[in-house]
Structure formats: C-alpha cells, structure tokens
C-alpha positions, -999 to +999 in steps of 0.1 A: +551+294+254+520+286+238+506+255+218+508+263+181+471+251+166+468+242+129+436+249+109+428+234+077+396+224+055+410+184+059+426+166+090+463+149+081+446+117+088+419+091+072+391+079+088+378+043+082+347+026+100+350-013+102+325-030+122+325-005+146+363+003+146+379+029+137+410+034+122+430+065+117+456+066+090+480+101+090+478+115+053+512+116+032+523+143+012+515+183+009+508+199+038+506+169+063+542+166+054+554+200+053+537+203+087+552+181+107+582+199+123+553+223+133+526+196+147+550+176+163+548+166+202+522+177+229+523+215+219+504+218+188+469+210+177+458+203+144+415+215+137+399+202+104+368+182+090+374+145+093+358+140+060+329+121+073+297+142+077+273+142+107+251+116+087+281+089+080+288+089+120+267+065+138+260+084+173+280+056+194+311+056+177+314+099+179+339+097+214+356+068+196+365+093+163+378+121+193+399+094+210+413+085+174+421+120+166+432+129+198+463+102+193+473+119+161+470+154+180+438+164+163+405+177+165+378+176+144+349+201+134+314+186+126+300+193+090+265+182+075+261+168+045+245+204+032+273+223+053+298+202+032+279+208-002+274+246+003+310+253+016+332+229+000+315+220-032+296+254-034+312+283-027+350+272-022+350+252-055+325+269-075+329+305-066+367+310-054+386+284-070+374+294-104+376+328-100+412+331-086+425+307-112+411+334-137+381+312-150+354+336-144+332+320-166+330+288-140+323+314-112+292+310-096+278+339-071+249+323-049+240+337-021+231+306-002+263+293-008+282+323+003+257+323+037+270+286+040+305+293+037+305+319+064+287+298+088+309+268+081+340+293+090+324+305+121+322+265+129+360+267+124+363+298+142+346+284+175+367+252+175+394+274+173+382+296+206+372+263+222+408+252+225+433+283+222+447+301+252+461+342+246+498+329+242+487+302+214+499+305+178+472+300+150+477+287+114+450+289+089+451+272+059+439+285+024+409+298+003+381+275+025+388+296+057+391+328+050+368+341+070+383+323+099+409+350+111+387+379+117+362+357+136+392+344+157+403+383+160+372+394+172+373+371+204+408+371+211+423+407+197+457+397+211+463+363+198+487+356+170+472+345+140+490+339+107+472+329+073+488+311+040+470+309+009+481+280-011+463+288-043+465+322-063+454+355-054+441+371-086+448+406-098+424+435-086+403+437-118+393+401-112+392+401-075+364+428-075+342+411-094+335+390-065+302+402-042+318+397-010+352+412-021+354+433+010+342+408+036+369+384+025+397+411+028+385+418+061+383+382+069+422+378+060+431+413+075+424+395+112+457+377+105+491+391+118+509+381+086+494+364+054+516+345+032+518+336-006+539+313-029+548+345-049+555+382-048+528+385-074+502+367-054+512+391-024+513+422-051+481+416-063+465+409-026+484+445-017+466+462-045+432+448-034+436+461-002+447+495-011+418+501-038+390+482-023+394+494+017+416+522+010+441+511+042+474+524+040+497+500+027+538+507+031+556+479+012+543+446+027+527+461+059+493+469+059+480+495+089+444+488+104+435+508+134+461+495+157+476+466+140+501+460+114+497+431+095+526+417+072+525+404+035+547+382+024+558+354+000+568+319+010+571+294-019+565+260-007+587+235-012+585+193-011+601+167+012+633+166-009+648+136+011+618+115+009+614+112-030+655+115-040+663+082-013+630+064-028+646+071-063+680+058-050+660+026-033+640+015-064+676+021-087+687-009-059+663-033-067+666-063-085+647-063-121+625-092-108+618-072-076+605-042-094+568-031-098+545-049-128+544-008-141+581-006-139+590-035-157+567-025-185+582+009-189+615-007-191+604-033-218+591-008-241+625+016-234+646-011-238+630-020-276+635+016-289+665+028-268+659+064-287+623+066-277+614+094-256+584+093-226+572+123-217+551+126-181+519+143-177+507+139-141+477+164-126+444+160-109+420+162-133+411+200-130+406+223-156+431+250-147+456+224-150+455+227-190+455+187-197+430+196-226+454+219-242+482+197-235+468+169-256+462+195-283+493+209-282+507+171-286+486+170-317+498+199-331+538+188-322+534+153-342+521+170-369+546+196-370+575+171-361+562+139-378+596+124-377+591+118-339+559+097-345+568+064-334+597+077-310+578+094-283+549+085-260+529+106-235+523+092-208+488+111-187+479+103-151+447+124-144+439+121-105+402+120-104+390+154-089+355+166-075+341+143-098+302+158-086+308+191-100+296+202-135+327+213-150+347+183-141+326+159-154+323+180-187+361+181-182+365+144-179+343+140-211+369+161-233+398+148-223+384+107-229+372+121-263+408+138-269+427+112-260+408+089-282+406+110-311+445+117-311+451+077-308+432+068-337+446+091-356+485+084-353+484+051-334+502+021-355+504-013-349+533-015-326+527+023-313+502+045-295+511+078-285+489+082-257+489+061-222+459+075-204+453+067-170+422+084-152+430+073-112+454+081-085+487+058-081+506+043-047+539+065-040+562+036-055+539+040-090+545+077-090+587+071-085+587+048-110+571+072-137+592+099-121+623+080-127+615+067-163+602+092-186+628+113-201+608+146-200+582+159-174+556+181-193+538+202-166+518+231-181+486+244-161+467+276-171+471+289-134+485+270-108+493+284-071+530+264-069+528+227-087+548+207-066+547+181-093+572+198-110+597+195-079+588+161-068+603+149-106+638+171-102+643+153-068+638+118-081+667+124-109+693+108-094+718+110-122+707+145-129+693+141-164+659+147-176+641+175-190+613+199-172+592+216-193+571+241-169+544+265-175+552+300-166+519+304-151+527+280-121+537+295-092+570+271-092+580+288-124+595+314-102+621+294-083+628+269-117+642+292-143+661+264-154+634+244-167+620+253-202+597+275-194+565+279-221+534+299-223+508+267-221+487+287-251+516+286-275+512+257-291+546+269-314+567+271-285+555+242-267+563+222-297+599+237-301+602+234-266+593+194-266+618+189-297+645+209-278+643+189-245+640+156-271+675+172-286+688+183-252+722+172-245+729+149-215+754+178-200+733+203-203+703+184-188+727+178-152+738+213-158+703+226-151+690+200-128+720+203-106+713+238-098+676+229-094+681+199-070+705+223-046+676+247-049+649+223-038+669+204-012+679+238+004+647+254+005+624+220+013+588+218+026+601+219+064+622+252+060+589+265+040+574+260+075+599+270+101+602+302+078+565+310+076+563+301+115+596+325+123+582+355+103+551+353+125+573+347+157+591+379+145+558+399+137+541+393+174+574+402+191+578+435+171+582+465+186+567+489+159+584+518+172+573+555+163+585+588+171+556+593+193+540+573+222+509+552+221+484+569+243+478+542+269+451+543+294+476+549+320+491+582+304+457+592+298+447+591+332+478+618+339+467+640+313+429+639+327+443+647+363+463+678+346+430+687+329+411+687+358+433+705+379+441+732+355+431+767+359+431+776+320+428+751+292+431+750+251+423+727+233+430+724+194+411+702+177+410+689+138+383+681+119+388+659+089+405+624+100+402+632+132+367+642+145+351+628+115+362+605+087+368+610+048+344+610+021+346+610-014+323+645-017+340+666+014+312+689+017+290+656+025+315+649+054+290+669+079+290+661+118+266+638+134+247+641+161+268+623+187+298+647+174+279+678+182+267+662+219+305+657+226+314+689+214+289+707+231+295+695+265+336+706+261+326+735+249+306+741+277+329+732+304+346+765+326+380+780+318+381+759+286+385+778+255+378+749+228+389+757+190+380+735+157+412+739+132+411+729+100+422+733+064+380+738+053+366+769+039+348+792+061+314+788+041+315+753+053+322+756+090+300+786+092+271+764+081+279+736+104+291+754+133+284+790+136+249+782+153+268+764+182+292+796+185+323+775+185+357+787+185+368+781+145+400+789+131+397+776+095+417+774+057+446+765+078+446+799+100+436+827+074+402+830+092+392+831+127+357+831+142+348+833+185+320+826+201+296+831+168+312+865+157+316+865+121+348+854+104+376+875+106+409+874+087+441+863+111+470+869+086+471+892+056+474+876+025+472+875-013+451+860-040+461+869-072+484+837-073+453+817-077+444+822-112+478+812-124+482+780-109+440+769-113+451+763-151+475+737-137+452+722-112+426+720-137+447+703-164+456+676-139+420+668-131+417+664-168+443+636-168+434+622-134+399+608-133+380+612-100+407+639-090+385+674-081+397+711-076+385+725-042+386+763-042+386+783-011+388+820-003+427+820+000+440+788-012+434+762-038+432+718-031+436+693-052+418+661-041+428+625-052+408+607-028+387+589-055+414+583-080+428+548-086+453+547-055+488+535-072+475+567-106+466+590-080+497+587-059+518+588-092+501+620-103+504+638-069+546+633-071+542+643-106+520+679-096+540+684-063+576+689-092+552+706-115+540+732-085+576+732-070+590+746-101+562+772-107+559+787-077+598+797-075+607+822-049+568+834-048+555+833-010+535+807-016+538+768-002+520+732-011+509+712+014+506+672+012+476+661+028+457+632+034+453+622-005+449+658-011+474+685-021+466+724-009+488+753-022+486+785-002+508+816+013+536+805+030+532+826+061+498+808+065+500+775+089+477+760+117+509+763+139+512+804+137+475+804+143+475+782+174+505+799+187+485+834+183+459+820+202+481+806+228+501+840+236+463+857+243+461+842+276+481+826+306+474+787+295+481+761+322+468+732+298+473+731+262+461+701+243+461+696+202+452+668+182+451+661+143+458+636+116+479+645+088+504+667+074+491+701+082+490+698+119+529+694+122+535+726+124+507+730+151+524+704+170+559+714+164+550+753+172+532+748+205+555+746+236+568+717+249+543+715+280+517+710+255+499+674+252+506+669+210+485+638+198+485+621+162+454+604+150+473+569+130+503+557+134+528+575+110+559+598+120+549+630+135+560+658+158+532+650+183+544+633+215+517+606+216+493+587+192+461+571+189+448+548+163+420+562+148+386+581+149+366+562+173+398+562+197+396+604+192+359+601+202+365+582+234+396+603+243+377+637+242+344+622+262+373+618+290+374+657+291+341+658+301+332+655+338 
C-alpha cells in the first residue's frame, strides 16, 4: 500500500521567521481539520505553498524551513512574488473565483495570468512527481490547481488521482465564456474521481464535459480513452465534536472567567431579555452578500418598526484579498452602509449594527455562536458555507434559528433551516420575523434533526468517504462483454495472421479509421491512413474490405483510385478491385418520399441536425446539436419512425449521433457473410465502432476476430479504446 499525497494551494501549517529561527504552527479548521484522518502517520505527505515567496526566504533559512515542514509531514512548492500575483491573485481570484460564483462582471480574462497559472500548476505537478510512486494515492484540492491532475497523469498514467472542488461549478452557459474552458476540463479529467459539494455542481460539470468535449457520459461516469472517470458529490462537514464540546465548556465557565466579549454580550441581553441578536459571520467577499444583507436589515426595520431597539445585528467580516480592487470597493460600500443605517436608526441606548472588520480567536467565535439567537447567513453564491453548520453544532440546548440562503451548498443538507432567496427582501424580512417569534419547541425540533445529521456526516467522514470512493474506483474492474485487446492477445492474433494462407479483413471507416466531423464530407482520409491501407491491401493472400454506411459517391472519390474493395451503404453496394459499384441487394427506395418529410420536420425543430440522403437510405445526423436536446429528439424520432414504418420492410439503425432508415434485408452482417462464403478463409477479422457493426460481429463465424472501438456493450470478442489504437493495431498486420 503506497502513501497518500495531499495537494492544496496552501500548506496546513503557518511559518514564522524570528531571529533566524523557523517556527511551524499547524493550521486549524477547514481543510486542515478535515484531512487529519487522511494526513496522519508516516504514510502521507502534504504538498503546497508555504505562504512565503522566494523573496521572503533568506537563502540560509531554506534548509531549516524544509526541516520544519517535514516535521509536520509537509513539503513546499517554491513560488516567486510574480507567480503568486499572477497565479493566486490573478487567474485564481480574478478569473475563476468570480466566474464560478456567477459574478461574470468581475471576471478578467488575461492571457499573462493564464500562462502563469499553467506554469505554477506545472510546479505543483512536478513536486508531486518528484515525491510519488506508482502505488501512491494523490488527492488534489480546489480551483487553484485544476490543471494538476492531467499534468501528473501524463507522466504517471497508472497512478490513482482524486480531485475535489471546494467552490461551485457553474452552469454550462457560464463556464463556456471562459477562453480556456477545454484546457480546464481536460486538466480535471486527469483524475480518477472528481468530487463536488452538491449534485447541482456535479450536474453542471457533466453537462460541460458533454457539450464542450463531446465525451460519452453515463450517469456519473465519463468515458475517456481507456479510462472511466467517476464524478460524485461529497458534502463537506465540520469537526462537530470540536464545536459542540467547546460550547459545552464555555457554559461551565464562572461569569468572572468569561471573555470580555461574552460578558458584554450577556450584559446587553440581561438588560432586555426580549431582545434578539442576529449573527452574521463571513469573509469579506462579494459572494457572501453582506451588502444585500445590510439593505435587507434596513428593509426589515422599516417593515416591522416594532422591532426597533429589540434586535441587533452583529456582523463579523473577516478581511480577505484586500489587494484585489473589487474587495476594496466592497469594504468601502459596507463601511458606508453600516454608518448610514446606524445613523438613521440609532437611539441613545441602541445601535442596530455592531460591525467588526477583523478575524477573531476560536474562543470568541464560540461566544458569538452561543450568545446569538439567530444566525443569518445569506451568501449570493457559496460552495458550502460551514459557518451555518458550526452555529448549529454549538447550540447545546438546541435553541436558536438558522436563516440560510438557498444559494449556499449547505442548504441542500439543512432543510430544517429557514431557507431564503438572498435577493428577496420581502421574504427575508418575513423570515427574520418568523425567527424572532418561533416557539422554543419548534427551534429544538428543527435543530435536533440538524445536529444528528451534522454529527453523523462530519468532516472526517467526508474525507474518508472520498478516499474510499477513490480506492474503490482504482480497484474497480470495469467489466464489459468483450475483453480488452491486450499486447499478449494481439501477439497471438498476429501469429495466426502471419501463418494463415488466406485472410479476410472488414474495416469500418467513421469512428474506426477516422474521427467524426461536424460535416461528414470533410472527414476525408489523411496521408498516413492511405499509406497504412495501401500496405495492408498490397499483402498477398489478403482481401481487405472497407465496409461503411457511407454513400458510394463519397467512397468512389476517396478510394476508387486506390482500387480497394469497398462495401457501402451498409451492404447495398460493392466495388472490388477498382470496378464500378454494383448492387449486392435488391432494395426499394419508394418509401423514401414518405419518410423524408418526417425527417425534415425534425431538422426544422432541432437546430444543428441535418439529413444525409443516400441512394437507398436516409440518415438523420444530430452530432452538432445540443447533446441533451439531440438525444431527446432522437428518442422522439425513433418512436415516430417505429410507428410509421409498421410492417414495412424497413429498419431504423441507431448509430453514433445518427439515425439511419434503410431496408431491413440490408446490413453489414449479410454483406460480410456473402464475401466470407466466396472463399476458404483461414483468418477473418472485423472492426467497427457502432451498432451498425454489431450485425457483422454477430453474423461472422465464431472463429473470426471481432473488435469494437470503444468501451460499450457489444457482440465483439475484443475492444480497443480509440482510433489511435485502431491504427496501431492495423499497423501490426503489415510485415
């Protein structure tokens, strides 16, 4: 069993340099706490930036820093001040952060920042590669490092890699605006397991993968070459025991031992037992909706004036990214709002808002959680929001009301809270009133359910669930009807090929020899393919047939000068040795004028689809449509055609993003068997990628070598993963 390597932008320790000495202090809370169960003992390593740039570290202290970090199971990635500026403050927090939180107006698309982001991600990947063995498990965290999985995968293709995104993943319509969207997706798809906080984020990611990369997605599995990537949701919890026990310990303190903050809070509460404290704790970030919350509080006081001098809003805004322009503007806006509202509503004995712009020690956070009657957390968009969970964990007597934005990831798990739309001031005002007047019994009933859930699914269980799922993905045997065509199997097949006196090869074209194109007429053969087919066709005692659903005009243009044997339109036409095409099957075409209007109506209703009219069949292509919409229309068309053709001698073939209507007595299997029966072949080989090739795999004799391109249920004996593998395989036939 190898070691576990955790990678995040920042290490779980803080370095302090004083008088030439290095002190490493472990971080508390958040990811550092959650990873304790994973990052323990001598079988794990945490890689990240130390928080000190190369310019901050005297040369002579470099070894001491490495030693101090090693004592905490950590290793640093060295970053210059320019790299931190371009990678962290630049692309991570001026491009990805606002875009993924739906603040498109704040998103900057700077090429220089993107290039630095790539460079720094490569630094992290190199640090992993230097420390990792093939049997290790890698867990990469968050939006700063989205390119790392693929960078590691390129060098260590068999290593186990997990990735977790701690912020929302936006809808396709938002994500597609990112200039480097494909690179981001491909970077993430270097992972074996990709985790999100909620199913909504998972769903948005899968949609982007389908629409931008055109990959096959089945439920929450993504098929990429020879790999299956699992995508799942893992809602992050908190260290429930830590917060719960801290609250219980605080209750035991003698009033004289209480913190100054708690004493002041208690004095105010004792002066008016009916007064209610609202608590708002956030980082100072535009995604948290602090300014909207202040405006909503003003609206509440005006709508329900009887609560003036009866409520107080305590805002703790923790400084964050103070050198980013949007955060500076936000700080100014909040300062002005607090001043204006306090100026408008304050009395001699009452100030409606207490505003703290600072971070607070853990003990003071517990004081705020336990003293405030109502937690009011209304982010405009938030990946999870752990403050909501921390507040509930500290309510030892199960009283207290949580008002939570439905835009926070944690809202999916906390239905017992009062869920509100942070943009709806009317709803917020009513929720505040409901919270103030909620009976104690109802509060306890709601919080009892919340506490049980939060205690059960804590941060340690979150980490263990992710790691167990990653381990399961690594050990999973993706079983298919066919066997993967391994090197050893290929060697046996080639040996039979070389010793056979007469050989027959059936080779599909689209999706097998060449990739799909938006315009089928442009998917023409390249010089490399011509050379490969020439060499196979030139071999003695070898009959090679290109067998395709393509029309004879296209194949005549591409391959007739080469005098290849060709079977087209799924077996209607055949050309051998450069002769003109002749019909293999007697088929009718009078049905086409009845079916064509139906297909045309679907083209009109399905943007991006089109009809390919062949001599004896019609094909409706929907590769260029929206994937979800195209599949919906395909299902609908299949139902219409099935009922329409009834007992007619017609069939509908569902290929790769194409539906083809043709005569039932025509298919690749019948055509292949006609050729097979003409001679005494010792070696028979057939390869193809979609359902039209299944007839061929099924009809050919048991002794035939049948190969499917792609991992799908099939009648073929073997499968290969991609067109690249097909060409490498066929190249082995040439000697």
